[in-house]
N, C-alpha and C positions, 0 to 999 in steps of 0.2 A: 613166408611163403604164400598165403593167399594172397595178398598183394599182386605177386609174381603169375599166381597163376591165372588171376580175371587179366591179366595183360599178357595172356598165351607163350607166358615163357615157358621154354622146355626142363631147363635144366639152370641149376645155380653151381657154381665153381668157389671154392673159398680155398684160399692159400692159407696154411696156417705159418704163425711168425714163428720162425727158430729161437730158441728159448735165451740163444744169446744176446737177443735183442729187446729182451723183455725185462720189466722191473716186478711183475708179478705173473707167479704161476701159470702155466697155461693148459691145464690136465682139467678143470673144472670147466672152462669155456670147452673144449674139445669133447668132453661129456657129454653138455649139455647139445652139443651139434648132433652129435652122435645117437642120443635118445631124441631128438628129433626125425630120425629119420638120414641123417648123412652117412654116406659110405667113403672109407679112403680109398682114392682111385688110383692115387700115385705120391709115391714116398721119395722125396731127395736126401740127396745122405750131405750134410755141408764136412767139411773136416774142419775142426776147430780146434785150437790151442786153449788150457786154461792156463791162465796167469798169476803170479809170474811165473816164468818159468827161463830155465836157463839150458840153452842147446845142447845134447849131449853126442849128438850123429857125430862120429869121428870123421868123415868126410865132409860134413859141413865146419865143423872147426876148424878141421885142416883149410878147406874154402877160404874161410875170413882170415886164417893168418897170414896164407899166397895174397889175398888181395892188400892187406896191411903191407906187408913183404914189398909191395909193388906201389906204394903209396897212396892208395884208394882212399876215400873218405865220403861222406853222406853229410848229405847239407841240405833242408827244405827248400824247394824253389816255389816262388809265386808265377813265372810264366810256365804255361804247359806246351807253349807252341814247339819248340827244338825237341822236347820227348816223345809230341804226337806223331810230330811228322816225319821228323827222322830215324824214329827209334820203334815206336810202339805199332804203328800203320805197316812199314815195313816188316818188321818182324810176325805180326798178325798173318800181313798177303804172303809172307814166304812158308811158314807155316803150315799155316791153317785154311789160307784162301778166303778171309774173310775180314772185316773190318770193324772198330769198335765201335761198339755200343752207342757211344757219345760221338758225335762230331767236335772238333775241334771248341768251332765254336759253341757249342752247347754244352762243355766241361767248361769254357772260360764263362759262361754266363753263372751256370751254377755256382761254380768258386765265387763268382762275384756277391749272392745270395748268400752263401755260407761259408765265407772266408775260414773260420775256425773247424770247420766240420769233414772239410775235404780236402786234403794234403797232399804235397806232388814232394816226394824224398827221391832226391838224385842221387847215384853215386859220382865221382868222380876222379880225375889223375888228372895234375895240370891246369883245372881248370875246365877237361871237357868233359863233359855227360857222356858215359860209357852203358847208363843203366838207369830204371829210376820205377818209382811204383806209387801209383793214387791210391789213397788210405781211407773210406768213406769211417768218419767218427763217432759211435753213437754214445751214450752216458756210462755204457757200461762194455761196450767193445770196440775194438778197431776193426773194420772190413776192408781185406784189401779186396780191391778192384780190378787194377791192372797192372801188370806187371811184365816188362820187355828189359833186352839191355844188348848191345853189338856184339857182333860176332868178338871181337877186339877185348869189349869189356867181360864176355864168357872166358874165356882164356884166362882171365885174370881173377875169376870166380868172385864178379863183384858182386852176383846174385845174393853169395852168400852171406857175403858181409853188410846187406841191406838187409836183408833180411833177421841177422842175428840185431843190428840196430832196429828193427822194429819192433819185435819181439821181447826182447832183451831191453832195452832204453829206452824207442818210445811209447810202448806202451804200457809202462810201467803204473800207471793208476787207472787203467781197466781190469776186468776184469777174464776178457775171451779178444783171443784174436781172429778172427774166421776169415780162413780161407777158401771158402766157397763151396759148390758143388766140383766133382770131378766126372760125369758122366760125360760123354761123347752125345753132342745134340742129335745126330740124324737118328741114332739106333738105341740110344738111352744107358749104352752098355757102357761100364766103367773104365775108365782112360790109367790104366795101371802106372804109368808112370808118370802121370801127375799124383796118382792116389802115395807112391812110393815118396813124393820130393813132400809134400807134404805131412805126412807121418815121419819123416825125419825132422823135420822142425816142428814134430811136438801133437801134430794133427790129432782128435780122435773122433770119430763119425758122431755127427748131430743130426738124429731125423728131422723133418718138415714135409708135415703131408698137404693132399690135396684131398677133399673133401668134396660131395658131388651129393648136390638134391636133386631127384629127378621129379620133375612136376606134373608129367604125364601118367604118372600111373595112380 
C-alpha cells in the first residue's frame, strides 16, 4: 500500500480466487486483506457442481435420453473453427448481441499453448456438429467457458447429453465443475433462466469477492 500511495494511486482492487480453483483455503488471505483495511465492494456468485455427481433433474435426464434416441454422440475435437464461426458466434449474436470474449485466432493460440488444459467437446449426429462446449481444466476443477448449439441441436436436446457427459464422465477425476457467474453484465441482476439451468445440473452458489483498498484516506 505504501508503494502505491507514493506513486499517487488512488485505490487497489483485488479479485479473490474462487475456492474451487484453489489448493489451499483462502480465508486467512482474505482476513489479512480486511485487517489491512480492505472492504468487500462486490460479491460475484459462481454456480459450481461438487463432484462426483449424477444429474437427477427429470427434464435433463429425459433430454439425454431423447438425444441418445436420435443417435447423438459426444467427442472431443481439436479444431475450433466450425464451432466458433458456425455455432458459438451466431448464437451469442442472435441471443445476446455480443461476441465471444476470445476471437477464433486467440482461442486457437491458447489451445496450442495449453493443449491439455483447454478442450472442445462437440455433440454430433451423423458426423455433423450440433453443439459444443469449451472447457478449461485445472487440477481441481473443470470450468465451462463457452457452450452453444444450433436450433436443430436444441430441438434434439443435444446440450443435455453434452452436459451430462461433461459432469458425469469427463470430469470424474476433478472435485468441481464450475459453470461461472449468472448475472446480467449491464445491470448485475441475476439471470433467472441461466440460474435455473445451472441448478438443474447440480450447481450450488460459491461466492468470489472484489476487495477495495482506498489509498486516499
